[in-house]
C-alpha positions as CSV (number, residue, x, y, z in Angstrom):
1,X,6.2,15.8,-24.5
2,X,3.1,14.5,-22.3
3,X,2.6,10.9,-23.1
4,X,0.9,8.8,-20.2
5,X,2.5,6.1,-19.8
6,X,-0.4,2.1,-20.5
7,X,2.5,0.2,-19.1
8,X,2.6,2.5,-15.8
9,X,-0.9,2.3,-15.3
10,X,-1.0,-1.4,-15.8
11,X,1.9,-1.8,-13.1
12,X,-0.5,-0.1,-10.7
13,X,-3.5,-1.8,-11.7
14,X,-1.0,-5.4,-10.9
15,X,-0.1,-4.1,-7.6
16,X,-3.8,-3.3,-6.7
17,X,-4.4,-7.0,-7.2
18,X,-1.7,-7.8,-5.6
19,X,-3.0,-6.0,-2.9
20,X,-6.2,-7.0,-2.7
21,X,-4.6,-10.9,-2.3
22,X,-2.9,-10.2,0.3
23,X,-5.8,-8.6,2.2
24,X,-7.7,-11.2,1.5
25,X,-5.5,-13.9,2.5
26,X,-5.1,-12.3,5.9
27,X,-8.2,-10.6,6.6
28,X,-11.2,-13.0,4.8
29,X,-13.3,-11.5,6.7
30,X,-16.2,-10.2,4.1
31,X,-16.9,-10.9,0.9
32,X,-18.4,-7.5,-0.5
33,X,-21.2,-8.8,-2.0
34,X,-24.2,-7.0,0.2
35,X,-26.5,-4.2,-0.7
36,X,-28.7,-1.7,1.9
37,X,-31.8,-1.9,0.3
38,X,-32.5,1.5,-2.1
39,X,-34.6,3.6,-0.6
40,X,-32.2,3.6,2.1
41,X,-29.4,4.7,0.1
42,X,-31.3,7.0,-2.1
43,X,-30.1,9.2,-4.4
44,X,-26.7,6.1,-4.7
45,X,-27.0,3.4,-5.3
46,X,-25.6,0.0,-5.1
47,X,-23.8,-1.5,-8.0
48,X,-22.2,-5.0,-8.7
49,X,-18.7,-4.9,-10.3
50,X,-17.3,-7.3,-13.2
51,X,-15.7,-9.2,-10.0
52,X,-19.3,-9.7,-8.1
53,X,-18.5,-7.4,-5.3
54,X,-20.7,-4.0,-4.6
55,X,-19.7,-0.6,-4.6
56,X,-22.0,2.3,-3.8
57,X,-21.6,4.9,-6.1
58,X,-22.8,8.4,-5.1
59,X,-23.3,11.2,-8.1
60,X,-24.1,14.8,-8.2
61,X,-24.5,15.1,-4.4
62,X,-24.5,18.8,-3.2
63,X,-24.7,18.2,0.7
64,X,-22.8,16.2,2.9
65,X,-25.6,15.1,5.5
66,X,-27.3,12.8,2.6
67,X,-24.1,11.1,1.9
68,X,-24.0,11.0,5.5
69,X,-27.7,9.5,5.9
70,X,-26.2,7.0,2.6
71,X,-22.7,6.1,5.0
72,X,-24.7,5.2,8.0
73,X,-27.8,3.0,6.1
74,X,-24.2,0.9,4.8
75,X,-23.9,-0.2,9.0
76,X,-23.6,-3.7,9.0
77,X,-23.6,-4.5,5.5
78,X,-20.8,-6.2,3.8
79,X,-20.1,-3.7,0.9
80,X,-16.9,-3.5,-0.9
81,X,-16.3,0.2,-2.0
82,X,-18.1,4.0,-1.6
83,X,-17.7,6.1,-4.9
84,X,-18.5,9.5,-4.6
85,X,-18.5,11.2,-8.4
86,X,-19.0,14.3,-10.0
87,X,-20.0,15.8,-6.6
88,X,-19.9,18.9,-4.6
89,X,-20.0,18.8,-0.7
90,X,-18.5,20.5,2.3
91,X,-16.6,17.6,3.5
92,X,-16.9,13.6,4.0
93,X,-18.5,12.2,7.0
94,X,-15.8,11.5,9.9
95,X,-18.2,9.4,12.6
96,X,-20.5,8.2,10.4
97,X,-18.6,5.3,9.2
98,X,-18.0,3.3,12.3
99,X,-19.5,0.3,11.7
100,X,-19.0,0.1,8.3
101,X,-16.9,-2.6,5.8
102,X,-15.7,-0.5,2.8
103,X,-12.2,-1.9,1.8
104,X,-12.2,0.7,-1.1
105,X,-12.4,4.7,-1.2
106,X,-12.7,6.6,-4.5
107,X,-13.7,10.2,-4.9
108,X,-13.8,11.2,-8.7
109,X,-14.7,14.7,-10.1
110,X,-15.6,16.2,-6.8
111,X,-15.2,19.6,-5.2
112,X,-14.7,19.7,-1.3
113,X,-14.1,22.4,1.4
114,X,-12.1,20.4,3.2
115,X,-11.7,16.7,3.3
116,X,-13.1,15.9,6.5
117,X,-15.2,18.0,9.2
118,X,-13.1,16.2,12.2
119,X,-9.0,16.1,12.8
120,X,-9.6,12.6,12.0
121,X,-11.3,11.3,8.1
122,X,-13.2,8.2,7.8
123,X,-13.2,7.5,11.5
124,X,-13.8,3.5,11.6
125,X,-12.3,2.7,8.9
126,X,-8.9,2.6,10.0
127,X,-7.8,-0.6,10.0
128,X,-10.6,-1.7,7.4
129,X,-9.8,0.5,3.7
130,X,-6.6,-0.2,1.8
131,X,-6.9,2.0,-1.0
132,X,-8.1,5.4,-1.5
133,X,-8.2,7.4,-5.0
134,X,-9.0,10.8,-5.5
135,X,-9.0,11.8,-9.1
136,X,-9.8,15.1,-10.4
137,X,-10.8,16.7,-6.8
138,X,-10.1,20.0,-5.6
139,X,-10.2,21.3,-1.9
140,X,-10.9,25.0,-1.2
141,X,-9.4,24.6,2.1
142,X,-6.7,22.0,1.5
143,X,-6.0,19.1,1.9
144,X,-4.9,17.4,5.2
145,X,-2.7,14.2,4.9
146,X,-2.9,14.5,8.9
147,X,-6.1,12.9,9.0
148,X,-5.3,10.2,7.6
149,X,-2.3,9.0,10.3
150,X,-4.7,6.6,12.3
151,X,-4.8,4.3,9.0
152,X,-2.8,1.1,9.6
153,X,-4.4,-0.7,6.2
154,X,-3.8,1.4,3.5
155,X,-1.7,-0.7,0.9
156,X,-2.5,2.1,-2.5
157,X,-2.9,5.8,-2.3
158,X,-3.7,7.7,-5.7
159,X,-4.2,11.3,-6.0
160,X,-4.6,11.4,-9.3
161,X,-4.7,14.9,-11.7
162,X,-4.9,17.2,-8.7
163,X,-3.8,21.0,-8.4
164,X,-1.1,19.9,-5.1
165,X,1.9,21.8,-6.2
166,X,3.3,20.2,-3.3
167,X,3.7,17.4,-0.9
168,X,3.3,19.1,2.4
169,X,5.4,18.5,5.6
170,X,2.5,16.5,7.4
171,X,2.7,13.9,4.9
172,X,5.1,12.2,6.8
173,X,1.9,11.5,9.3
174,X,0.9,8.5,6.9
175,X,4.5,6.8,7.3
176,X,3.7,4.8,10.5
177,X,1.1,2.7,7.9
178,X,4.0,0.2,7.0
179,X,1.3,-2.1,4.7
180,X,1.6,1.4,2.4
181,X,3.5,0.3,-0.6
182,X,2.1,1.9,-3.7
183,X,2.0,5.7,-4.1
184,X,0.6,7.1,-7.2
185,X,0.8,11.6,-7.2
186,X,0.8,11.4,-11.3
187,X,-0.5,14.9,-13.3
188,X,-0.6,17.2,-10.0
189,X,1.3,20.1,-10.8
190,X,4.0,19.5,-8.5
191,X,6.6,21.8,-8.9
192,X,9.0,21.0,-6.4
193,X,9.9,18.0,-3.8
194,X,10.7,18.8,0.0
195,X,14.1,16.5,0.7
196,X,12.7,14.3,2.9
197,X,9.3,13.9,1.0
198,X,9.7,9.9,1.1
199,X,12.5,9.3,2.8
200,X,10.2,7.8,6.2
201,X,8.5,5.2,3.8
202,X,10.3,2.3,4.7
203,X,8.1,-0.6,2.8
204,X,7.7,1.9,-0.2
205,X,8.1,-0.6,-3.1
206,X,6.0,1.7,-5.9
207,X,6.0,5.5,-6.5
208,X,4.6,7.9,-9.4
209,X,5.7,11.1,-10.1
210,X,4.7,11.1,-13.9
211,X,3.1,14.0,-15.5
212,X,4.3,16.9,-12.8
213,X,6.3,19.8,-13.4
214,X,9.2,18.6,-11.0
215,X,12.9,19.8,-11.7
216,X,14.9,18.4,-9.2
217,X,15.0,15.1,-7.3
218,X,17.5,13.9,-4.4
219,X,18.7,11.1,-3.1
220,X,17.6,12.0,0.3
221,X,13.6,12.1,-0.8
222,X,13.6,8.6,-0.8
223,X,13.9,5.6,1.7
224,X,18.1,5.1,2.3
225,X,18.3,2.0,2.1
226,X,15.2,1.6,-0.2
227,X,14.7,-2.3,0.3
228,X,11.6,-2.7,-1.6
229,X,11.7,0.0,-3.9
230,X,11.2,-1.7,-7.9
231,X,9.6,0.7,-9.3
232,X,10.0,4.1,-10.1
233,X,7.9,6.7,-12.5
234,X,9.2,10.4,-13.1
235,X,8.3,10.5,-16.4
236,X,7.3,13.5,-18.3
237,X,9.0,16.7,-15.5
238,X,11.2,18.7,-16.0
239,X,14.0,17.2,-14.9
240,X,17.6,18.3,-17.0
241,X,19.7,15.9,-14.5
242,X,19.6,13.7,-12.0
243,X,22.1,13.5,-8.5
244,X,25.3,11.0,-8.7
245,X,23.6,9.4,-5.9
246,X,20.1,8.8,-7.1
247,X,19.7,4.8,-7.4
248,X,22.1,3.8,-4.7
249,X,21.0,1.5,-2.1
250,X,18.4,0.2,-4.1
251,X,18.6,-3.4,-4.6
252,X,15.3,-4.9,-5.3
253,X,14.4,-1.7,-8.2
254,X,13.7,-3.0,-12.0
255,X,11.9,-0.5,-13.3
256,X,12.8,3.0,-14.0
257,X,10.7,5.2,-16.0
258,X,11.9,8.7,-16.9
259,X,11.0,9.6,-20.8
260,X,9.4,13.0,-21.6
261,X,12.4,15.3,-19.6
262,X,15.4,17.3,-20.2
263,X,17.9,14.5,-19.6
264,X,21.2,15.4,-21.9
265,X,23.5,12.2,-20.8
266,X,22.8,8.5,-18.9
267,X,25.9,9.1,-16.9
268,X,27.6,5.7,-15.9
269,X,27.7,7.4,-11.7
270,X,24.0,7.7,-11.7
271,X,22.3,4.4,-13.6
272,X,25.5,2.1,-13.1
273,X,23.9,1.2,-9.3
274,X,20.8,0.0,-11.1
275,X,22.4,-0.9,-15.1
276,X,21.7,-5.0,-15.1
277,X,20.0,-6.9,-17.4
278,X,16.8,-7.4,-16.0
279,X,16.2,-3.8,-15.3
280,X,13.5,-1.7,-17.8
281,X,14.3,1.6,-18.3
282,X,12.5,4.2,-20.9
283,X,14.2,7.3,-21.4
284,X,12.9,8.2,-24.7
285,X,12.0,12.2,-25.1
286,X,14.8,13.6,-23.3
287,X,17.6,15.4,-25.2
288,X,20.3,12.7,-24.7
289,X,23.6,13.5,-26.7
290,X,25.4,10.2,-27.5
291,X,29.1,11.1,-27.2
292,X,31.6,9.6,-25.4
293,X,30.4,9.6,-22.1
294,X,27.9,6.8,-23.3
295,X,30.6,4.6,-24.3
296,X,30.2,2.9,-21.0
297,X,26.8,1.5,-22.2
298,X,28.1,-0.3,-25.1
299,X,31.1,-2.1,-23.4
300,X,28.3,-3.3,-20.8
301,X,25.0,-6.0,-21.4
302,X,22.3,-4.0,-21.9
303,X,18.4,-4.1,-19.6
304,X,16.1,-6.5,-21.1
305,X,14.1,-3.5,-21.8
306,X,15.8,-0.5,-22.9
307,X,14.1,2.3,-25.1
308,X,15.8,5.7,-25.9
309,X,17.5,7.5,-28.4
310,X,19.8,10.0,-29.7
311,X,18.9,13.8,-29.8
312,X,22.7,15.3,-31.4
313,X,24.9,14.7,-32.9
314,X,23.4,15.8,-36.1
315,X,24.2,12.2,-37.6
316,X,23.0,10.7,-34.7
317,X,19.5,12.0,-34.2
318,X,17.0,9.6,-33.7
319,X,19.2,6.7,-33.6
320,X,18.5,4.0,-30.7
321,X,20.5,4.1,-28.1
322,X,20.6,-0.1,-28.4
323,X,22.3,0.3,-31.4
324,X,25.0,2.6,-30.8
325,X,28.3,1.2,-31.3
326,X,31.8,3.2,-29.8
327,X,33.2,4.2,-31.9
328,X,30.4,6.4,-33.3
329,X,30.7,7.9,-29.4
330,X,33.2,10.7,-29.8
331,X,33.6,14.0,-27.7
């Protein structure tokens, strides 16, 4: 089943606002409430959000030089965000961002040959932009993570509804950015992950890998220890098991979403290290066989939020995991 979790998105929104508050508490240099003259950014527009923050919104662009002109017209103007929607471009301008103040960059429903005409993207925003959203976009010549290697202010990265299929080894180029806490790669047709994909991201707190086609995960793909990781979403993938050590050395992990996979049991070896009262665990829509292997769950205090159901044996199909009795769990 491919059900998007509204809670998951809400949590990322919470993380987003935490990041905003942190940024403003440390770098309150701009308010993001100014707009350039309309004629200087045509055919784009400058709009105010509900939070009274200014966004330049560009729709249906077909030429990168027009976008470059708009970006240059934004220099020295206190603008919070740049959103490029429903466009087809060769690339995003690079050096033209020098002197701009965009804290948030959004690409939505847009196709590009490449992210940048130069080695590094969005030059001038490396210490300014803290959130990048790339949603339902396609890159004809592939995607370069190295283009963002020099970014040091990025806190939240969302690459959603794309066709990554895999996360290339140059993704580690972003690990020097110690502020990067939230990563969302939801719905990207990702089939496999390298053994060390996220291992170098020591400050990672939230990881979203939902709605992909991942068949296997390993403990080595995450930081060890993962001292700040508190949220992981692996829902709606193709997992039939987890390594015994997958949740080890994760002292702050509080929320696990792993619904919509093919797990057949809830192993104490796997979940024991994080099984605690304040855990939030969603494991519904799997293939859980409620037999003697689950007796350990019945004998221990359950997580504060624990949702899942039995897929077998026949007399327990549909039973909520929280209602099981030890005498029912036989092998």
